[in-house]
N, C-alpha and C positions, 0 to 999 in steps of 0.2 A: 352218300345218299343212296347209291346203288340203283338197282333196277326199278325201285318204286318212285324215283324222281320223275317229275312231270316231263322233263326233257328226254327221258328214256321211254316212258310208257305211252305218252300222248303226243310226243313231238310230231310224228309224221302226219297224223290227220289234221292237226292244227296248222301245220305248215302248208299242206295242200289246200286247206280251206282259205287261208290268208292269201295264197298265190292266186287262187281262183277268183276270190272276191275283189282283189285289187287290179286284176287284169294282167298279172305276170304271165299266166298261161296264154292269154290272147296275144300278148307280145311275142312269145316264143313261137306260137303256131303261125303268126304272121311273118316270121322270119327275122325278127329283131333278136340278134344273138349277143351283142355286146352289152355288158352291164349298164353302161350309160344310156344306151338306146332302150333297154328294157325299162329303166327308171323313168325315162321321159314318156314312153308310150303308156306305162301303167300309172304314172302320176305318183311314184314313190321316191324316196330319197336314194341317192347313190349308195349310201351306206347300206340301206335295207336291200337294195338290188344285189350288191356284192355278197352279202351274208346269205340271202335266201338262195341265190344261184349256186353258191358253194354247197349249201345244205342239200339242195336238190340233186346236185352231182354226187354227193356222198351217198345218197339213198338210191342212186341209179335212175333217177327220173330225167336227167339231162346229161349230156356228155360235153366235155370241153373240146372245142375245135380251134383252129387258128383264127377264126373270126368271132370267137366268143363261146356261146353255148347253143346246143340244139336239143330238142326233145328226143328221148328214146321211146321205144315201143311201150315202156312202162307207163308213160304219160298219155298214151294215145286215147285212153278212155275219156279224157277231159276235152278232147277235140270235138266240137259240136258236129263235125262231119262224120264221125265214127258211128256206124250203125249200132242201134241199141244193144243187140245181142253180142257185140264185140267189145263193149265198154268195160267189162269186168266189174269187180265189186267196189273199187276205190271211189268212183264218183258217188255211189250210193252211201258209202261210209261218210263222205263229207256232208252229204245231205242229212244224214242221220245226226251228225254233230250239231247241225243247226237246229234240228228238232229237239235234241237233248238240251241245248241252251234255252230253248223256249219251253221246256217241260214245266217249270213252275206255273206259267200262265195256263198251260193245258190242264194241269192238275186243278187249278182254281175254276176254270170255265167249262171244262169237259169238251172243249172244241180243239181239235187237232189242226195243225197247219194245212192250208190248202196246197196240194201238190202242184208244182209247176209242170209245164210241158217237158222241160229238160229233166226235171226230177222223175217224171214218169218213165222217160227213156232210161234214166240211170237205174231205176228200180228193175226194169226188165233186164238190164245188163247184169245186175246182181243175181236175179233169178237164174240167168243162164250160166252163172259162174260156178255152179256146184261141181266139186271135184269129180273126175271120172270114176275114181274108185268108189266114192260114196254113192254115186248114181247107180253103178252096176250092182253094188251091194243091196240097195233098196229094191231094185227091179228083181234081183234074184230072190230076195225075201218074199216079195209079192208072188212070185212064181212058185215058191215053196208052199205058200198058202193056197194057191190055185194052180196046180201044175199045167203047163202047156195051154194057156188061155188062147182061144181062137179069136174072140172079139173083145177088145179092151176099150173102155171109155176113160180117157185121162181128163179129169175135171179140174178146171183152172190150170190147164197145162202150160199157159204162157209161151215161153220160147220153144217148147216142144222137145226138150232134151230127153225127158222120160218117154214121151210118145215115140221118139225116134229109136230109143233103145228097145222098147217093146216090139216095134216094127222090125227092127234088125233081127230079133229073135223069132220072127215068123208070125206075129199076131197081126190081125187087121185092126188098126187103131183109129179111133175118133178122138180128136182133141176138142174140148169145149172150153170156151172162155167168153168173156164179155166183149161187146162190139169194139170198144176203144182199144183193147189189147189186140184183137184180130186185125183191126185197121192198121195199127202201128206196125205189126209184124207180118203183114200180108206177103210181102216179097220173100221174107225168110221162110214162112210156112209153105210157100209154093215149091220150095226145094225139098220138102220133107215128104216121105212116103206115108202120109196120113191124111185122113179126111178131117176137115175143120168145120165146126158148127158153132154158132154163137148162142149164148143162153146164160141164164142166171140159175145157179145150182139150188138156190133157195126156193125157186118157183117151179121148175120142172126140168127133167132130163130126158134125152132120147132113150128108147128102150131096146132090149134085145141083146144085152151084153152078158158075158159070163164072168167078166172081171171089171169092176169099177174101181179106179185108182185115183188117188190124189196125194200130193206131197205138200206138206206145210200149208195147207189151204184152210183147215178149220180154225187156225189161229186168227184168221181175219173175220171170224164170225162170233156172235154172241152164243150163249148156250141155247136159247130158242132157235137161233139161226142154224146151229148144228143139228138140232132135232128136225128142222124142216129139210135140211140137206140130206140127212141120213134117211128120212122117209122117202125122199125122191130117189135116192140110190136104190132102196129096196124095190121100188117100182121099175127101175131101169134094168134090174138084173133078171135074167132067166132063172127058173127054178134050179136050185143047186149052185147058183152063182155066188161069187165072193166079193166083198168090199174090203179093200186094203188101203189104209191111209198112213203115210209116213209122217210122223209128228214128233214133237218134243213133249212128252207127257210129264206133267207136273208130279213130282215124287219119284220119277224114274230117270229123267234126264237132268243133269246138273245145270244145264243152260236154260231150263224152262222158266225159272223165276225171272232171270235177267231178260229173257225174250218177252215175257209179259210186260215188263217196263218198256221195252222197245216198241211193242204194239201200242202201248199207251201214248208214246211220244209221237206216233205217226198216223194213228187211226182213231176215229170216234168209237169204233167197236173193236172187239178182238182181245184175246188173251191166250194163255196156255191153260190146259185143263187136266184134271186128274183122271186116273184110270177109272174111278167110279163114275165120273161124269160121262165118259165115253161108253162104258158098259151100259149105263142107264139109257142113253140115247139109242144105242143099237137094239137093246131089248124092247124098248118102246116101239121101235119101227117094225119089229117082228123077226129080227135076226136071232139065230140060235148060237149058243156057245161062243159069245164074244170073248176075245182074248187080246192081250197086249204082248207082243213079242219084241225082243231086242233085235235090232238089225246089226249083225256082227261087224265089228271094226268101224262102227260109226257111233255118233251120239244120238241116233234116231231110234224111235220105237215104231212098230207097225201095229196099227189098230185094225183088227180083223173081225169081220162079221160074215156069217154064212146064211144065205136064204135057203129055207127048206126046199128039198127037191120034190 
């Protein structure tokens, strides 16, 4: 069967999902390490406990001890006590599996699943898990579009990883996001060298910036929403300023079509969009010479627009 077998390609996420749903993880985090104790605490059979604990050990999520098994750091993201930005992408992958299983109903009704409180925290963990190399490449590409920006607005900045990188390079950075995000991450943001403001990018943005940046944010909007956002970006920029958005552009990024389905599974709006759609939105807002650049060594493209000086 090879690598296309379900136990090769999808084994891990299904295993993690089953262990989370049955309470195996709760048992492990509570200190129940013996297979029989895990079985009793989680309400599963002894056979199931032995098999899944062995499989978790094979994948590096638990380690065997003289008293049974204990979680490794690889499993830490599933501990409810772990801060959102430290959870990594795995819990969100499991949440996404549930959304995909529900996809037929979403396709029929147009109504996506309501996110849970833990699911929202897991989503923030996924947003914070962008690889360092990809993050630096995107920020470098934005700085090539607008060299040495002095004032940067990071729209939908979430965990603030891009904001922190711009600040590290010398820019004065303002991170904007919705109140529920800022409330959840308030302690984390307090440790960053950035200003934080709440807002809705489709309604208005603060003004006075020479670079407005966002990363994988427009995929959460409809095309009319993108036009509203881009119009607000134009007003937020100083004359001669630049808009730079890191996105997966349909027709340019091989992942764009699949990510469109991902947005369908988790949100009532959102998709990936073509180069022509971005160009049209930028030109309608007043930007000159819009372009789509590849971000080297990543799967991302940079959507760039310039406000006349």
